[in-house]
C-alpha positions as a printed NumPy array, in Angstrom:
array([[ 34.566, 350.016, 182.453],
       [ 35.649, 353.738, 183.455],
       [ 32.317, 353.413, 184.997],
       [ 32.346, 350.487, 186.521],
       [ 35.841, 351.391, 188.506],
       [ 33.685, 354.406, 189.302],
       [ 30.794, 352.451, 191.626],
       [ 32.613, 349.936, 193.056],
       [ 34.135, 352.651, 194.483],
       [ 31.298, 354.166, 195.6  ],
       [ 30.656, 351.481, 196.91 ],
       [ 33.187, 350.533, 199.283],
       [ 33.115, 355.331, 200.519],
       [ 29.568, 353.96 , 201.163],
       [ 29.753, 350.746, 202.84 ],
       [ 32.828, 352.144, 204.601],
       [ 30.749, 354.717, 206.608],
       [ 27.947, 352.437, 207.095],
       [ 30.604, 349.927, 208.005],
       [ 31.792, 353.405, 210.65 ],
       [ 29.023, 354.907, 211.722],
       [ 28.011, 351.817, 213.084],
       [ 29.784, 350.677, 215.07 ],
       [ 30.708, 354.522, 216.61 ],
       [ 26.298, 353.763, 217.413],
       [ 26.993, 350.118, 219.39 ],
       [ 29.533, 352.106, 221.03 ],
       [ 27.918, 355.249, 222.114],
       [ 24.886, 352.205, 223.783],
       [ 27.092, 350.06 , 225.006],
       [ 29.622, 354.057, 226.52 ],
       [ 25.694, 354.557, 227.934],
       [ 24.981, 351.122, 229.591],
       [ 27.903, 350.849, 231.178],
       [ 27.399, 354.082, 232.871],
       [ 24.024, 353.095, 233.43 ],
       [ 25.461, 350.319, 235.33 ],
       [ 28.519, 352.167, 237.23 ],
       [ 25.138, 354.439, 238.206],
       [ 23.372, 352.299, 239.772],
       [ 26.094, 350.133, 241.251],
       [ 27.872, 353.357, 243.336],
       [ 23.344, 354.062, 244.451],
       [ 23.915, 350.345, 245.786],
       [ 27.688, 350.53 , 247.501],
       [ 28.856, 348.464, 244.819],
       [ 31.757, 346.701, 244.859],
       [ 35.64 , 347.247, 246.493],
       [ 37.071, 347.267, 243.081],
       [ 34.123, 348.656, 241.099],
       [ 35.927, 351.477, 238.785],
       [ 38.638, 349.61 , 237.571],
       [ 36.001, 346.45 , 236.455],
       [ 34.098, 349.08 , 234.436],
       [ 37.622, 350.482, 233.55 ],
       [ 38.022, 347.187, 231.847],
       [ 34.553, 346.261, 231.055],
       [ 35.288, 349.092, 228.37 ],
       [ 38.362, 348.318, 227.334],
       [ 36.893, 344.747, 226.206],
       [ 33.705, 346.505, 224.008],
       [ 35.787, 348.663, 222.906],
       [ 38.432, 346.416, 221.189],
       [ 35.037, 344.1  , 220.784],
       [ 33.755, 347.094, 218.502],
       [ 37.85 , 347.11 , 216.775],
       [ 37.298, 343.645, 215.904],
       [ 33.56 , 343.795, 214.441],
       [ 34.325, 346.851, 212.388],
       [ 38.157, 345.765, 211.1  ],
       [ 36.333, 342.3  , 209.845],
       [ 33.454, 343.994, 207.941],
       [ 35.688, 346.158, 206.772],
       [ 37.744, 343.711, 205.131],
       [ 34.459, 341.666, 203.345],
       [ 33.912, 344.627, 202.676],
       [ 36.434, 345.34 , 200.739],
       [ 37.044, 341.128, 199.994],
       [ 40.259, 340.815, 201.442],
       [ 40.426, 337.609, 202.703],
       [ 44.166, 337.111, 203.793],
       [ 44.123, 340.542, 206.243],
       [ 41.262, 339.692, 207.456],
       [ 42.396, 336.192, 209.054],
       [ 45.265, 337.994, 210.443],
       [ 43.512, 341.57 , 212.007],
       [ 40.923, 338.559, 213.801],
       [ 44.403, 336.911, 215.42 ],
       [ 45.941, 340.334, 216.164],
       [ 42.304, 341.403, 218.554],
       [ 41.828, 337.876, 219.478],
       [ 45.771, 338.661, 221.151],
       [ 44.503, 342.442, 222.532],
       [ 41.124, 341.252, 223.554],
       [ 43.823, 338.18 , 225.594],
       [ 44.265, 341.817, 228.054],
       [ 41.632, 342.997, 229.128],
       [ 39.687, 338.807, 230.254],
       [ 43.185, 339.22 , 232.061],
       [ 42.478, 342.582, 233.756],
       [ 39.231, 341.535, 234.899],
       [ 40.005, 338.154, 236.055],
       [ 43.049, 339.147, 238.428],
       [ 39.597, 341.778, 239.479],
       [ 37.389, 338.611, 240.264],
       [ 39.476, 336.701, 241.752],
       [ 41.287, 339.789, 244.113],
       [ 37.734, 340.604, 244.56 ],
       [ 36.569, 336.86 , 245.852],
       [ 39.307, 335.846, 248.249]])
């Protein structure tokens, strides 16, 4: 019985490590892509509010990665109650970058 507990704990640790490393890899790739886009927009003149725009996009991608990381973790741990609460909290948090991006776009399009 005790060995099953150790196997379960080891699987949780391995699963959690995989989740965190995957999120880190996704974050590094996303930052690189946003950096490339930012440099290209700067070289071409870009839009007047491009620094704010890329900052908001970076923030939204960060929240999205945290969302996927949390959902994946709660599914590994098999705790559906916290998964629902976490999903609701992250959706509310994602509304902030969406609102900022819309404000920037509305200002730019006026």
